[in-house]
C-alpha positions as CSV (number, residue, x, y, z in Angstrom):
1,M,26.4,-10.1,-5.5
2,M,26.8,-13.4,-7.2
3,K,24.7,-15.7,-9.3
4,G,22.3,-18.1,-7.7
5,G,20.7,-15.9,-5.1
6,K,17.5,-13.9,-4.8
7,D,17.1,-10.2,-4.4
8,F,14.7,-9.2,-1.5
9,Q,12.7,-7.0,-3.8
10,K,11.0,-8.4,-6.9
11,M,12.1,-6.4,-9.9
12,Q,10.5,-5.8,-13.2
13,K,12.9,-7.0,-15.9
14,K,13.7,-4.6,-18.7
15,N,12.3,-6.0,-21.9
16,K,14.9,-6.8,-24.6
17,F,14.0,-6.9,-28.3
18,P,16.3,-8.0,-31.2
19,P,17.3,-5.3,-33.8
20,G,14.5,-4.9,-36.3
21,F,11.9,-6.6,-34.1
22,A,9.4,-3.8,-34.3
23,V,9.5,-3.3,-38.1
24,A,9.5,-7.0,-38.8
25,A,6.7,-7.8,-36.3
26,V,4.3,-4.9,-36.6
27,G,5.0,-2.9,-39.7
28,L,5.1,0.8,-40.2
29,S,1.5,1.4,-39.0
30,G,2.3,-0.5,-35.9
31,I,5.4,1.6,-35.3
32,L,3.4,4.8,-35.7
33,F,0.9,3.5,-33.3
34,M,3.4,2.4,-30.6
35,T,5.3,5.7,-30.8
36,G,2.2,7.7,-30.5
37,C,2.7,9.0,-34.1
38,A,-0.8,8.3,-35.4
39,G,-3.7,10.5,-34.9
40,E,-5.9,7.5,-34.3
41,Y,-4.0,6.8,-31.1
42,D,-3.5,10.3,-29.7
43,V,-3.4,8.9,-26.1
44,L,0.3,8.1,-26.8
45,D,0.8,11.4,-28.5
46,K,0.2,13.9,-25.7
47,V,1.4,11.9,-22.8
48,A,1.9,14.8,-20.4
49,D,-1.9,15.3,-19.9
50,S,-3.7,12.2,-18.7
51,T,-7.2,13.7,-19.1
52,T,-7.0,15.1,-22.7
53,V,-6.3,13.8,-26.1
54,G,-3.4,15.3,-28.0
55,E,-3.2,17.0,-31.4
56,S,-2.3,15.0,-34.5
57,I,1.3,13.9,-34.7
58,T,1.8,15.9,-38.0
59,D,0.8,19.1,-36.4
60,K,2.7,18.3,-33.2
61,I,6.0,17.6,-35.1
62,N,5.6,20.7,-37.2
63,D,5.1,22.7,-34.1
64,M,8.2,21.1,-32.5
65,V,10.3,21.7,-35.6
66,S,9.2,25.4,-35.7
67,D,10.2,25.8,-32.1
68,Q,13.4,23.7,-32.4
69,S,12.2,21.6,-29.5
70,Q,14.5,19.1,-28.0
71,N,11.6,16.6,-28.2
72,V,12.2,16.2,-31.9
73,T,15.5,14.5,-31.2
74,Y,13.8,12.3,-28.6
75,I,11.1,11.2,-31.0
76,C,13.6,10.4,-33.7
77,K,15.6,8.3,-31.2
78,R,12.5,6.4,-30.2
79,M,11.6,5.8,-33.8
80,K,15.1,4.5,-34.4
81,T,14.9,2.3,-31.4
82,L,11.6,0.7,-32.4
83,S,12.8,0.2,-36.0
84,G,16.1,-1.4,-35.0
85,E,18.2,1.4,-36.2
86,V,19.8,2.3,-32.9
87,E,23.1,4.0,-33.4
88,S,24.3,3.6,-29.8
89,E,23.3,2.2,-26.4
90,E,22.2,5.7,-25.3
91,D,19.5,5.8,-27.9
92,S,17.5,3.1,-26.2
93,E,18.2,4.3,-22.6
94,R,15.4,5.7,-20.5
95,P,15.8,9.5,-20.3
96,E,17.0,10.9,-17.0
97,Y,15.3,13.8,-15.2
98,N,15.5,15.9,-12.0
99,P,12.7,14.7,-9.7
100,E,12.7,18.0,-7.8
101,T,11.3,19.7,-10.9
102,Y,8.1,17.6,-10.7
103,A,7.4,17.3,-7.0
104,D,6.7,19.6,-4.0
105,T,8.3,18.1,-0.9
106,S,7.8,21.2,1.4
107,K,5.3,19.4,3.6
108,A,7.4,16.2,4.0
109,D,9.0,15.7,7.4
110,I,10.9,12.4,7.9
111,S,11.7,13.2,11.5
112,K,8.1,12.5,12.5
113,F,8.4,8.8,11.8
114,K,9.8,6.1,14.1
115,A,10.8,2.5,13.5
116,K,11.0,-0.6,15.6
117,K,14.5,-2.0,16.2
118,V,15.5,-4.7,13.8
119,S,18.3,-7.2,14.1
120,V,19.7,-10.2,12.3
121,S,20.9,-13.3,14.1
122,D,23.9,-15.4,13.1
123,D,21.5,-18.4,12.6
124,E,19.5,-16.3,10.1
125,V,22.7,-15.5,8.2
126,D,23.8,-19.1,8.0
127,D,20.4,-20.3,7.0
128,Y,20.3,-17.8,4.2
129,I,23.7,-18.7,2.9
130,K,22.8,-22.4,3.0
131,S,19.7,-21.7,1.0
132,L,21.8,-19.9,-1.6
133,M,24.2,-22.9,-1.7
134,R,21.4,-25.4,-2.1
135,E,19.9,-23.3,-4.9
136,A,23.3,-23.1,-6.6
137,R,23.9,-26.8,-6.0
138,I,27.1,-26.1,-4.0
139,Y,27.9,-28.4,-1.2
140,G,30.7,-29.5,1.1
141,D,32.1,-32.8,2.3
142,E,30.3,-36.2,2.3
143,T,28.2,-36.8,5.4
144,D,26.9,-40.0,7.1
145,A,23.2,-39.5,7.1
146,I,20.5,-37.3,5.4
147,D,19.2,-34.3,7.4
148,D,17.0,-31.4,6.3
149,E,19.9,-29.3,5.1
150,C,22.0,-31.7,3.1
151,I,22.0,-32.5,-0.6
152,A,21.8,-36.1,-1.7
153,H,21.8,-38.0,-5.0
154,V,19.2,-40.7,-5.2
155,T,17.9,-43.2,-7.7
156,Y,14.1,-43.7,-7.7
157,V,11.2,-45.3,-9.4
158,K,7.7,-43.9,-9.2
159,T,4.8,-46.3,-10.0
160,D,1.0,-46.1,-9.9
161,T,-0.1,-48.2,-6.9
162,D,-3.2,-49.5,-8.7
163,T,-2.0,-50.2,-12.2
164,K,1.6,-50.9,-11.2
165,E,2.5,-48.8,-14.2
166,E,5.9,-47.0,-14.1
167,I,5.4,-43.3,-14.1
168,Q,9.0,-42.1,-13.7
169,N,12.4,-43.6,-13.4
170,L,15.5,-41.4,-12.6
171,S,19.0,-42.3,-11.6
172,N,21.4,-40.2,-9.6
173,M,18.9,-37.3,-9.2
174,E,19.9,-34.4,-6.9
175,W,17.6,-34.0,-3.9
176,S,17.3,-31.6,-1.0
177,F,14.5,-31.4,1.6
178,D,13.3,-28.0,0.4
179,S,13.5,-28.9,-3.3
180,S,9.8,-30.0,-3.4
181,F,10.6,-32.7,-6.0
182,F,9.1,-35.3,-3.7
183,P,5.9,-34.7,-1.7
184,E,6.9,-33.6,1.9
185,E,5.6,-36.9,3.3
186,V,8.1,-38.8,1.1
187,S,11.0,-36.5,1.8
188,K,10.5,-36.9,5.6
189,K,11.0,-40.6,5.2
190,L,14.5,-40.0,3.8
191,I,15.7,-38.1,7.0
192,G,18.2,-40.3,8.8
193,C,18.9,-42.5,5.7
194,K,22.5,-43.5,4.9
195,V,24.3,-44.2,1.6
196,G,22.9,-47.4,0.1
197,D,19.6,-47.3,2.1
198,N,16.4,-48.1,0.2
199,V,13.1,-46.5,1.1
200,K,9.6,-47.4,-0.3
201,V,6.8,-44.9,0.4
202,K,3.2,-44.9,-0.7
203,C,1.8,-41.4,-1.2
204,S,-1.2,-40.0,-3.1
205,G,-1.8,-43.1,-5.2
206,C,1.9,-43.6,-6.1
207,E,4.7,-45.7,-4.7
208,Y,8.2,-44.2,-4.5
209,D,11.1,-46.6,-4.5
210,I,14.2,-44.6,-3.5
211,T,17.9,-45.6,-3.1
212,V,20.4,-43.2,-1.6
213,N,23.6,-42.9,-3.7
214,D,25.5,-40.2,-1.8
215,I,25.0,-37.5,0.8
216,N,26.8,-34.2,1.0
217,S,26.7,-31.6,3.7
218,V,25.8,-28.0,3.1
219,S,28.6,-26.4,5.1
220,I,29.8,-22.9,5.0
221,T,33.5,-22.9,4.4
222,N,36.0,-20.6,2.7
223,M,36.0,-22.9,-0.3
224,T,32.2,-23.1,-0.6
225,V,31.9,-19.4,-0.2
226,F,34.6,-18.8,-2.9
227,T,32.7,-21.1,-5.3
228,L,29.3,-19.5,-4.4
229,T,30.5,-16.0,-5.0
230,S,32.6,-16.8,-8.1
231,G,35.7,-15.7,-6.2
232,Q,34.4,-12.4,-5.0
233,Y,34.7,-13.5,-1.4
234,M,37.5,-15.7,-0.2
235,K,36.7,-15.9,3.5
236,A,33.4,-17.2,4.9
237,S,33.6,-14.6,7.7
238,N,33.6,-11.7,5.2
239,Y,30.7,-13.2,3.3
240,R,28.7,-13.6,6.5
241,T,29.2,-9.9,7.2
242,F,28.0,-9.0,3.8
243,I,24.9,-11.3,4.1
244,K,24.2,-9.9,7.6
245,N,24.1,-6.4,6.2
246,Y,22.0,-7.5,3.2
247,L,19.4,-9.1,5.5
248,Y,19.4,-6.1,7.8
249,N,18.6,-3.8,4.9
250,Q,15.9,-6.2,3.9
251,K,14.3,-6.0,7.3
252,V,14.7,-2.2,7.6
253,L,12.9,-1.7,4.3
254,A,10.1,-4.0,5.3
255,A,9.7,-2.5,8.7
256,N,9.5,1.1,7.4
257,E,7.4,0.5,4.3
258,D,4.3,2.0,5.9
259,S,6.2,5.0,7.1
260,I,7.6,5.6,3.6
261,D,4.1,5.4,2.1
262,K,2.8,8.0,4.6
263,L,5.8,10.2,3.9
264,C,5.1,10.0,0.2
265,K,1.5,11.1,0.7
266,S,2.9,14.4,2.0
267,V,4.6,15.0,-1.4
268,S,2.7,16.5,-4.3
269,V,3.6,15.6,-7.9
270,T,3.2,18.7,-10.1
271,G,3.8,17.1,-13.5
272,Y,5.6,14.4,-15.4
273,P,8.8,14.5,-17.6
274,E,7.1,14.0,-21.0
275,D,10.0,12.0,-22.6
276,V,10.2,9.6,-19.6
277,L,6.4,9.1,-19.6
278,S,6.4,8.5,-23.3
279,Y,9.3,6.0,-23.0
280,D,7.7,4.1,-20.2
281,I,4.4,3.9,-22.1
282,Q,6.1,2.5,-25.2
283,Q,8.1,0.0,-23.1
284,K,4.9,-1.2,-21.4
285,F,3.1,-1.4,-24.7
286,M,5.9,-3.4,-26.2
287,Y,5.9,-5.8,-23.2
288,Y,2.2,-6.7,-23.7
289,Y,2.5,-6.6,-27.5
290,Q,5.3,-9.2,-27.4
291,L,3.2,-11.5,-25.3
292,T,0.4,-11.6,-27.9
293,G,2.6,-12.7,-30.9
294,A,0.5,-10.3,-33.1
295,S,1.8,-8.9,-36.3
296,S,-0.1,-5.6,-36.0
297,P,-2.3,-3.8,-33.5
298,D,-5.3,-4.8,-35.7
299,D,-4.7,-8.5,-35.3
300,E,-7.4,-10.5,-33.6
301,A,-4.7,-12.1,-31.4
302,F,-3.8,-8.7,-30.0
303,K,-7.4,-7.6,-29.5
304,T,-8.4,-10.9,-27.9
305,Y,-5.5,-10.7,-25.5
306,I,-6.2,-7.2,-24.2
307,K,-9.8,-8.0,-23.9
308,E,-9.4,-11.3,-22.0
309,N,-6.4,-10.4,-19.9
310,L,-6.8,-6.6,-19.4
311,G,-10.5,-6.0,-19.9
312,C,-10.0,-3.6,-22.7
313,K,-12.5,-3.7,-25.6
314,T,-10.6,-1.5,-27.9
315,T,-6.9,-0.6,-28.6
316,K,-7.6,3.0,-27.6
317,E,-9.0,1.8,-24.2
318,F,-5.9,-0.3,-23.8
319,T,-3.5,2.6,-24.5
320,T,-5.4,4.7,-22.0
321,K,-5.2,2.0,-19.4
322,I,-1.4,1.5,-19.7
323,Q,-0.9,5.3,-19.7
324,K,-2.7,5.5,-16.3
325,E,-0.7,2.6,-15.0
326,V,2.6,4.2,-16.1
327,E,1.6,7.5,-14.6
328,Q,0.8,5.9,-11.3
329,S,4.2,4.1,-11.3
330,L,6.0,7.3,-12.3
331,D,4.2,9.2,-9.6
332,D,5.5,6.9,-7.0
333,E,9.0,7.0,-8.5
334,I,9.1,10.9,-8.6
335,K,8.1,11.1,-4.9
336,I,10.7,8.6,-3.7
337,L,13.5,10.3,-5.8
338,A,12.5,13.8,-4.8
339,L,12.6,12.8,-1.1
340,A,16.0,11.3,-1.6
341,K,17.1,14.6,-3.0
342,K,15.6,16.6,-0.1
343,Y,17.3,14.5,2.5
344,N,20.7,14.3,0.7
345,L,20.3,10.6,0.0
346,W,20.8,11.0,-3.8
347,L,23.8,9.1,-4.9
348,D,26.1,9.8,-7.9
349,D,26.7,6.9,-10.3
350,D,29.7,5.4,-8.6
351,K,28.0,5.4,-5.2
352,L,24.8,4.1,-6.7
353,A,26.7,1.2,-8.2
354,A,28.4,0.4,-4.9
355,E,25.1,0.4,-3.0
356,V,23.5,-1.9,-5.7
357,M,26.3,-4.4,-5.1
358,Q,25.7,-4.3,-1.3
359,N,22.0,-5.2,-1.9
360,T,22.0,-8.0,-4.3
361,T,23.1,-11.6,-4.2
362,E,22.2,-12.4,-7.8
363,Y,24.4,-10.1,-10.0
364,S,28.2,-10.0,-10.2
365,S,28.3,-6.3,-11.2
366,A,26.1,-3.2,-11.2
367,E,26.2,-3.3,-15.0
368,D,24.6,-6.8,-15.0
369,Y,22.0,-5.5,-12.5
370,Y,21.2,-2.5,-14.8
371,A,20.9,-4.7,-17.8
372,A,18.4,-7.0,-16.1
373,C,16.5,-4.5,-14.0
374,S,17.4,-1.0,-15.4
375,K,19.5,1.7,-13.8
376,S,16.3,3.7,-13.2
377,Y,14.9,0.9,-11.1
378,A,18.2,0.6,-9.2
379,R,18.1,4.3,-8.3
380,Y,14.4,4.1,-7.2
381,F,15.1,1.0,-5.1
382,I,18.2,2.3,-3.4
383,S,16.6,5.7,-2.8
384,K,13.7,3.9,-1.1
385,L,16.0,1.8,1.0
386,N,18.0,4.8,2.1
387,L,14.8,6.6,3.2
388,A,14.0,3.5,5.2
389,K,17.5,3.5,6.8
390,E,17.1,7.2,7.5
391,I,13.8,6.5,9.4
392,Q,15.6,3.8,11.3
393,K,18.3,6.2,12.3
394,N,15.6,8.5,13.8
395,E,14.4,5.7,16.0
396,E,17.9,4.9,17.2
397,R,18.6,8.6,18.0
398,I,15.3,8.9,19.9
399,E,16.0,5.7,22.0
400,G,19.5,6.9,22.8
401,A,18.5,10.4,23.8
402,G,18.7,11.6,27.4
């Protein structure tokens, strides 16, 4: 809920590109390719069918115009997005869809799954908060001696033991035991040191000459919590409650991951929303394309990258590969979201935003979370978490029965 922490689920960041990036970087032929608007790259054209190749884009658009299909508007928006001509934020947003339209959940039964009891101790809560404080470089009062939780400032010189050549010389460097700046063997020698103490340690062919300048405790107080959370929490007790719930959710999700996987296997995906699939393919393509630094899909830099890193000999093979990857990811998403709908765990936008803020220590608002990780990911993640919590409730009811 504040900067400096870590979410307990690694999230794929939404790729950001400056206006005009696509045209400037890849040209018109590249744009046509990335949007699936070139007959040579039909795999991006007919994205709804993973086993067949679509018709040419000219015929397809003509058919769409004749039928006054809504997909014409979508294709135009995607072209504007890639050419930097986005008229509004909505033009570049991932389309929304109803997961129940694309999944059969009739065979799913969440009541069959049980979960082991999970709990979070007060020590776990304090250890986690202190880790966030050390990461954010927030500490309390000065303390007498170094321990494995404090933050100290040291001056040190690192030299080669054989040549006596100076390798590094830093003054007033910030150090903590878990910072990994020094080898662990060196850091252990600092435990118990006081301000002004000098320690010399030989390790791995080097000598470390370290002087302790100051030592600060990592103590959880109202003031340190206020600073850590940028004013969102004024009392340490309230913040401890938030972190305890946060860690509990983390454990519940981890404990029920296998059960959720099994539950998903009972769900059948009947199709994919074409506009969403097309959007995701384009986003994935742009992600890899940006990494290569190529100016067009025909560049050797692009071809070399996809061959060496993805094992794709041709661009068409590459687009086929990313389509399959996107379909697999979307398949998982549809199942989770459809199950959330089935068990009344689907949240409206306001409740989704509130749940997001109860399950992140890194972002100060739901909007910041969406900007970094996407709203669609947030909905998927919270839906999966709520399924895990529902399974946990089943276990609690079973143990309390009778």
